[in-house]
Phi, psi and omega in degrees: 000140175271170182301323181287341181263350181292143179282133176279128181268127179281164179297325179294323177292322178294322177297317179297319177296318180293323178297316179295319179296320178294319178298314179296318180297321178295319179287323184281313188253347183097155185283354177255007184278156175298326180297318179292320179299317179295318179296320179291323178295319177298316179298316179297318179296322177294320177297318179296317179297320178298319177296318178296319180294323179290325183277345181276066180287129179293143180274146173274177186296324179293319178297318177297317179299315182291330174296321180279332185226070186295339181267001179295147183303324181293342188255355182288140178248137182242139173278139178245000000 
């Protein structure tokens, strides 16, 4: 396969792979082993990255404008 033909792996697929690897490490080496600890740490980091990706919502042009100009009339919020 060339680079353009390779399948892109999503973060959810990587999490599933890491979960399986952690499960295998736990069964093979025991849940107190360094191998299991590394596998669990990898899984935790992937979960954190997935959370960051979900929360990193791109801003639209009005949101960017209001970040730069919070006192502009278009950006004022009123309580009703």
